[in-house]
GUSEDO-414794 format. One record per residue (C-alpha): residue in three letters; chain; x, y, z. Coordinates in Angstrom, 2 decimals, padded with zeros to 5 digits. Layout:
+------+-----+---------+---------+---------+
| type | mol |       x |       y |       z |
+------+-----+---------+---------+---------+
|  ala |   A |       X |       Y |       Z |
...
+------+-----+---------+---------+---------+
This chain:
+------+-----+---------+---------+---------+
| type | mol |       x |       y |       z |
+------+-----+---------+---------+---------+
|  met |   A |  176.46 | -104.92 | -023.82 |
|  ser |   A |  177.94 | -106.43 | -020.67 |
|  ser |   A |  180.21 | -109.47 | -020.57 |
|  ile |   A |  177.32 | -111.62 | -019.31 |
|  gly |   A |  175.14 | -110.38 | -022.16 |
|  arg |   A |  177.81 | -111.19 | -024.75 |
|  val |   A |  178.29 | -114.70 | -023.35 |
|  arg |   A |  174.52 | -115.24 | -023.26 |
|  ala |   A |  174.13 | -114.10 | -026.87 |
|  glu |   A |  176.97 | -116.31 | -028.15 |
|  ala |   A |  175.72 | -119.28 | -026.11 |
|  gly |   A |  172.24 | -118.83 | -027.56 |
|  ala |   A |  173.63 | -118.78 | -031.09 |
|  ala |   A |  175.74 | -121.90 | -030.39 |
|  trp |   A |  172.75 | -123.71 | -028.91 |
|  arg |   A |  170.54 | -122.92 | -031.92 |
|  ser |   A |  173.33 | -124.00 | -034.24 |
|  phe |   A |  173.51 | -127.33 | -032.40 |
|  leu |   A |  169.75 | -127.88 | -032.62 |
|  arg |   A |  169.77 | -127.20 | -036.38 |
|  arg |   A |  172.17 | -130.12 | -036.87 |
|  arg |   A |  169.62 | -132.88 | -036.31 |
|  thr |   A |  172.07 | -135.69 | -036.99 |
|  ala |   A |  174.43 | -134.32 | -034.37 |
|  val |   A |  171.57 | -133.97 | -031.88 |
|  phe |   A |  170.43 | -137.54 | -032.51 |
|  phe |   A |  173.81 | -139.18 | -032.10 |
|  thr |   A |  174.83 | -136.99 | -029.17 |
|  phe |   A |  171.95 | -138.36 | -027.12 |
|  phe |   A |  171.64 | -141.78 | -028.76 |
|  phe |   A |  175.31 | -142.61 | -028.25 |
|  pro |   A |  174.92 | -143.04 | -024.44 |
|  val |   A |  172.00 | -145.37 | -025.10 |
|  ile |   A |  174.15 | -147.56 | -027.37 |
|  leu |   A |  176.96 | -147.45 | -024.82 |
|  ile |   A |  174.81 | -148.69 | -021.94 |
|  leu |   A |  172.99 | -151.33 | -024.00 |
|  ile |   A |  176.23 | -152.84 | -025.31 |
|  phe |   A |  178.47 | -152.75 | -022.25 |
|  ala |   A |  176.06 | -152.78 | -019.31 |
|  val |   A |  173.34 | -155.04 | -020.75 |
|  leu |   A |  174.90 | -157.27 | -023.42 |
|  val |   A |  178.49 | -157.60 | -022.17 |
|  gln |   A |  177.46 | -157.21 | -018.51 |
|  thr |   A |  179.86 | -157.61 | -015.61 |
|  asn |   A |  181.08 | -160.59 | -013.66 |
|  pro |   A |  182.01 | -159.68 | -010.10 |
|  gly |   A |  181.48 | -163.19 | -008.80 |
|  asp |   A |  184.91 | -164.55 | -009.64 |
|  gly |   A |  186.05 | -164.07 | -006.09 |
|  gly |   A |  189.12 | -162.21 | -007.24 |
|  ser |   A |  190.47 | -164.98 | -009.47 |
|  gly |   A |  190.86 | -164.30 | -013.13 |
|  gly |   A |  189.08 | -160.99 | -013.32 |
|  gly |   A |  189.67 | -158.89 | -016.37 |
|  ile |   A |  187.87 | -155.96 | -017.88 |
|  phe |   A |  184.22 | -155.63 | -016.76 |
|  ala |   A |  184.90 | -157.90 | -013.78 |
|  glu |   A |  183.60 | -155.32 | -011.31 |
|  pro |   A |  179.98 | -154.69 | -010.27 |
|  pro |   A |  177.99 | -152.57 | -012.79 |
|  ala |   A |  178.02 | -149.39 | -010.67 |
|  tyr |   A |  181.81 | -149.35 | -010.72 |
|  tyr |   A |  181.77 | -148.42 | -014.41 |
|  leu |   A |  179.35 | -145.49 | -014.19 |
|  pro |   A |  182.28 | -142.98 | -014.16 |
|  gly |   A |  183.57 | -144.63 | -017.33 |
|  tyr |   A |  180.26 | -144.21 | -019.13 |
|  leu |   A |  180.10 | -140.57 | -018.07 |
|  ala |   A |  183.74 | -140.09 | -019.04 |
|  val |   A |  182.98 | -141.09 | -022.63 |
|  val |   A |  180.64 | -138.13 | -023.21 |
|  val |   A |  182.65 | -135.75 | -021.00 |
|  leu |   A |  185.76 | -136.53 | -023.02 |
|  phe |   A |  184.70 | -137.06 | -026.63 |
|  thr |   A |  181.90 | -134.51 | -027.05 |
|  pro |   A |  183.82 | -131.33 | -026.02 |
|  leu |   A |  186.95 | -132.35 | -027.90 |
|  ser |   A |  185.10 | -132.92 | -031.17 |
|  arg |   A |  182.52 | -130.11 | -030.92 |
|  val |   A |  184.79 | -127.29 | -029.74 |
|  gly |   A |  187.76 | -128.44 | -031.81 |
|  ser |   A |  185.65 | -128.60 | -034.96 |
|  ser |   A |  184.02 | -125.23 | -034.20 |
|  val |   A |  187.37 | -123.49 | -033.78 |
|  ser |   A |  188.76 | -125.10 | -036.94 |
|  arg |   A |  185.61 | -124.24 | -038.91 |
|  his |   A |  185.75 | -120.62 | -037.72 |
|  arg |   A |  189.40 | -120.41 | -038.80 |
|  glu |   A |  188.67 | -121.79 | -042.27 |
|  ser |   A |  185.78 | -119.37 | -042.81 |
|  asn |   A |  187.69 | -116.39 | -041.35 |
|  arg |   A |  185.03 | -115.95 | -038.68 |
|  tyr |   A |  187.60 | -114.76 | -036.16 |
|  glu |   A |  188.40 | -111.74 | -038.30 |
|  lys |   A |  184.76 | -110.71 | -037.95 |
|  leu |   A |  184.65 | -111.55 | -034.23 |
|  ala |   A |  187.74 | -109.37 | -033.71 |
|  thr |   A |  185.63 | -106.35 | -034.67 |
|  thr |   A |  183.12 | -107.11 | -031.88 |
|  pro |   A |  183.51 | -106.68 | -028.09 |
|  leu |   A |  183.37 | -110.49 | -027.65 |
|  thr |   A |  186.68 | -111.73 | -026.25 |
|  arg |   A |  188.24 | -115.13 | -026.88 |
|  ala |   A |  187.59 | -116.21 | -023.28 |
|  glu |   A |  183.94 | -115.16 | -023.54 |
|  trp |   A |  183.56 | -117.06 | -026.81 |
|  leu |   A |  185.00 | -120.23 | -025.26 |
|  leu |   A |  182.95 | -119.77 | -022.08 |
|  ala |   A |  179.75 | -119.52 | -024.12 |
|  his |   A |  180.51 | -122.72 | -026.03 |
|  thr |   A |  181.56 | -124.43 | -022.80 |
|  leu |   A |  178.22 | -123.60 | -021.19 |
|  val |   A |  176.38 | -125.06 | -024.17 |
|  asn |   A |  178.45 | -128.23 | -023.92 |
|  val |   A |  177.78 | -128.45 | -020.18 |
|  val |   A |  174.03 | -128.45 | -020.90 |
|  ile |   A |  174.34 | -130.99 | -023.72 |
|  ile |   A |  176.59 | -133.35 | -021.79 |
|  gly |   A |  174.55 | -132.86 | -018.62 |
|  leu |   A |  171.46 | -134.09 | -020.48 |
|  ala |   A |  173.42 | -137.02 | -021.91 |
|  gly |   A |  174.67 | -137.80 | -018.39 |
|  leu |   A |  171.11 | -137.88 | -017.08 |
|  ile |   A |  170.25 | -140.37 | -019.84 |
|  ile |   A |  173.16 | -142.55 | -018.70 |
|  leu |   A |  172.07 | -142.38 | -015.05 |
|  ala |   A |  168.47 | -143.21 | -015.97 |
|  leu |   A |  169.50 | -146.18 | -018.11 |
|  met |   A |  171.82 | -147.49 | -015.41 |
|  ala |   A |  168.90 | -147.43 | -012.98 |
|  leu |   A |  166.39 | -148.97 | -015.42 |
|  val |   A |  168.26 | -151.68 | -017.31 |
|  thr |   A |  170.98 | -152.79 | -014.88 |
|  asn |   A |  171.12 | -153.93 | -011.29 |
|  ala |   A |  173.73 | -151.30 | -010.51 |
|  gly |   A |  173.57 | -150.08 | -006.93 |
|  val |   A |  174.30 | -146.48 | -007.90 |
|  ser |   A |  174.00 | -143.85 | -005.18 |
|  phe |   A |  172.22 | -140.72 | -006.41 |
|  thr |   A |  172.42 | -138.78 | -003.15 |
|  ala |   A |  175.50 | -136.88 | -004.32 |
|  leu |   A |  174.09 | -135.94 | -007.73 |
|  pro |   A |  174.85 | -132.18 | -007.31 |
|  ala |   A |  178.52 | -132.95 | -006.61 |
|  val |   A |  178.61 | -135.26 | -009.65 |
|  ala |   A |  177.20 | -132.38 | -011.72 |
|  val |   A |  180.13 | -130.22 | -010.58 |
|  phe |   A |  182.59 | -132.92 | -011.70 |
|  val |   A |  180.85 | -133.07 | -015.09 |
|  ala |   A |  180.93 | -129.27 | -015.51 |
|  leu |   A |  184.63 | -129.09 | -014.63 |
|  gly |   A |  185.47 | -132.01 | -016.90 |
|  val |   A |  183.60 | -130.40 | -019.78 |
|  ala |   A |  185.38 | -127.07 | -019.23 |
|  leu |   A |  188.74 | -128.84 | -019.18 |
|  phe |   A |  188.20 | -130.73 | -022.42 |
|  cys |   A |  186.61 | -127.71 | -024.11 |
|  gly |   A |  189.94 | -126.01 | -023.43 |
|  val |   A |  191.80 | -128.96 | -024.93 |
|  gly |   A |  189.43 | -128.92 | -027.90 |
|  ala |   A |  190.15 | -125.23 | -028.45 |
|  leu |   A |  193.87 | -126.00 | -028.44 |
|  leu |   A |  193.40 | -128.73 | -031.03 |
|  gly |   A |  191.20 | -126.55 | -033.21 |
|  ser |   A |  193.70 | -123.70 | -033.05 |
|  phe |   A |  196.76 | -125.72 | -034.03 |
|  ala |   A |  195.40 | -128.49 | -036.27 |
|  ser |   A |  195.57 | -127.70 | -039.97 |
|  ser |   A |  192.00 | -128.78 | -040.79 |
|  gln |   A |  188.81 | -130.24 | -039.33 |
|  asp |   A |  190.02 | -133.70 | -040.36 |
|  gly |   A |  193.19 | -133.03 | -038.39 |
|  val |   A |  191.11 | -132.04 | -035.36 |
|  ile |   A |  189.14 | -135.29 | -035.51 |
|  ala |   A |  192.30 | -137.37 | -035.88 |
|  ala |   A |  194.03 | -135.56 | -033.02 |
|  ser |   A |  190.91 | -135.83 | -030.83 |
|  asn |   A |  190.74 | -139.59 | -031.30 |
|  ala |   A |  194.48 | -139.98 | -030.75 |
|  ile |   A |  194.16 | -138.20 | -027.40 |
|  ala |   A |  190.76 | -139.45 | -026.26 |
|  leu |   A |  191.11 | -143.20 | -026.83 |
|  pro |   A |  194.25 | -143.70 | -024.69 |
|  leu |   A |  192.86 | -141.39 | -021.98 |
|  leu |   A |  189.56 | -143.27 | -021.88 |
|  phe |   A |  191.10 | -146.65 | -021.17 |
|  leu |   A |  194.14 | -145.60 | -019.14 |
|  ser |   A |  192.46 | -143.28 | -016.62 |
|  asp |   A |  190.95 | -145.69 | -014.08 |
|  thr |   A |  187.64 | -145.79 | -015.96 |
|  phe |   A |  187.00 | -149.20 | -017.53 |
|  val |   A |  190.42 | -150.75 | -016.92 |
|  thr |   A |  191.21 | -151.15 | -013.23 |
|  pro |   A |  194.77 | -150.32 | -012.07 |
|  asn |   A |  195.60 | -153.95 | -011.20 |
|  leu |   A |  195.18 | -154.93 | -014.85 |
|  leu |   A |  198.01 | -152.59 | -015.85 |
|  pro |   A |  201.76 | -153.03 | -015.24 |
|  glu |   A |  202.82 | -151.81 | -011.81 |
|  trp |   A |  205.27 | -149.30 | -013.28 |
|  phe |   A |  202.46 | -147.68 | -015.29 |
|  arg |   A |  200.02 | -147.08 | -012.42 |
|  pro |   A |  201.60 | -143.78 | -011.27 |
|  val |   A |  201.39 | -142.57 | -014.88 |
|  met |   A |  197.59 | -142.74 | -014.63 |
|  asn |   A |  197.77 | -139.78 | -012.24 |
|  leu |   A |  198.96 | -137.62 | -015.14 |
|  ser |   A |  195.57 | -137.95 | -016.83 |
|  pro |   A |  192.93 | -135.35 | -015.89 |
|  leu |   A |  190.27 | -137.97 | -016.60 |
|  thr |   A |  191.63 | -140.08 | -013.74 |
|  tyr |   A |  190.57 | -137.46 | -011.19 |
|  phe |   A |  187.14 | -137.20 | -012.79 |
|  ala |   A |  186.61 | -140.97 | -012.72 |
|  arg |   A |  187.88 | -141.49 | -009.18 |
|  gly |   A |  185.89 | -138.57 | -007.80 |
|  val |   A |  182.63 | -139.65 | -009.42 |
|  arg |   A |  183.19 | -143.24 | -008.33 |
|  glu |   A |  183.67 | -142.17 | -004.71 |
|  leu |   A |  180.38 | -140.28 | -004.86 |
|  thr |   A |  178.24 | -142.88 | -006.63 |
|  tyr |   A |  179.71 | -146.32 | -005.95 |
|  asp |   A |  178.97 | -148.13 | -002.71 |
|  ala |   A |  181.63 | -150.82 | -002.68 |
|  pro |   A |  180.29 | -154.27 | -001.75 |
|  ser |   A |  181.57 | -156.16 |  001.25 |
|  ile |   A |  183.27 | -158.73 | -000.98 |
|  thr |   A |  186.70 | -158.02 | -002.39 |
|  val |   A |  186.44 | -156.19 | -005.69 |
|  val |   A |  188.58 | -157.59 | -008.47 |
|  gly |   A |  191.42 | -155.24 | -009.35 |
|  gln |   A |  190.98 | -152.81 | -006.46 |
|  ser |   A |  194.25 | -152.75 | -004.59 |
|  ser |   A |  193.86 | -149.66 | -002.44 |
|  pro |   A |  191.17 | -147.17 | -001.43 |
|  leu |   A |  190.49 | -144.33 | -003.82 |
|  asp |   A |  191.41 | -140.79 | -002.90 |
|  gly |   A |  188.80 | -138.57 | -001.28 |
|  trp |   A |  186.43 | -137.01 | -003.80 |
|  leu |   A |  187.22 | -133.52 | -002.55 |
|  ile |   A |  190.90 | -133.98 | -003.40 |
|  asn |   A |  190.00 | -135.22 | -006.86 |
|  leu |   A |  187.60 | -132.31 | -007.28 |
|  ala |   A |  190.27 | -129.78 | -006.28 |
|  val |   A |  192.82 | -131.24 | -008.71 |
|  leu |   A |  190.24 | -131.35 | -011.50 |
|  ala |   A |  189.26 | -127.73 | -010.80 |
|  val |   A |  192.86 | -126.52 | -011.04 |
|  leu |   A |  193.45 | -128.46 | -014.27 |
|  ser |   A |  190.18 | -127.12 | -015.71 |
|  val |   A |  191.24 | -123.52 | -015.08 |
|  val |   A |  194.68 | -124.15 | -016.62 |
|  phe |   A |  193.41 | -125.86 | -019.77 |
|  phe |   A |  190.49 | -123.45 | -020.22 |
|  ala |   A |  192.87 | -120.47 | -019.98 |
|  ala |   A |  195.30 | -122.11 | -022.42 |
|  gly |   A |  192.50 | -122.91 | -024.84 |
|  ala |   A |  191.10 | -119.37 | -024.70 |
|  arg |   A |  194.54 | -117.89 | -025.28 |
|  ser |   A |  195.19 | -120.16 | -028.26 |
|  ile |   A |  192.05 | -119.06 | -030.13 |
|  pro |   A |  193.19 | -116.72 | -032.91 |
|  gln |   A |  191.87 | -113.17 | -032.96 |
|  thr |   A |  192.45 | -113.09 | -036.69 |
|  asp |   A |  193.46 | -115.76 | -039.16 |
+------+-----+---------+---------+---------+
């Protein structure tokens, strides 16, 4: 069997395993619905302050689309891949896989592809809800480029999830480590909290987060800034191609590290 055939077979098995877990399927796709209904409909945004006061959710609704996408791009791969690796270690699955031609990189690639499909569908739900239940002026003309950002972000955090699953002592440890990493990244990566709300000394630190490049790139592609001054926006965002290039390099690095960390035997 060729490498493509092995990846296809493992991806098919991972996809069927996901569908058999009905609770996981439900909450994977229902979570974006809750997210949009709470933050975009109930909390809403208040861009009419004219730059005074401000605060979180002080921007127009479309500004926060990258943040909503970042939630599923960040949390889902970390938890799913991390838990899968940990579960395989506990059940000695890798000892059996070591007797097959399937390599560690192929295994991770197969699970990454499944996560790209799952998170892509969840992302479409987010885009549809933003269009239906908010007045967000989201631009959908660059949807293919946004899909590339999502795929790269998923690959990156699948690699991080593999690292967590390989080094954490248990599935509980994976979940704890995932939350400890994901929560700070989510709010300190130019997603929901604008840079002007953070101390000036901390703003360069945001560039150390891979999620920052995802959020800024997607925002450049989807957000048409209004003519009025946007609260918290102190300077133009980087070009989306630069953010895409940085995200691509980081995705390759973390994916390779995650694949290498997966044990061949345990």
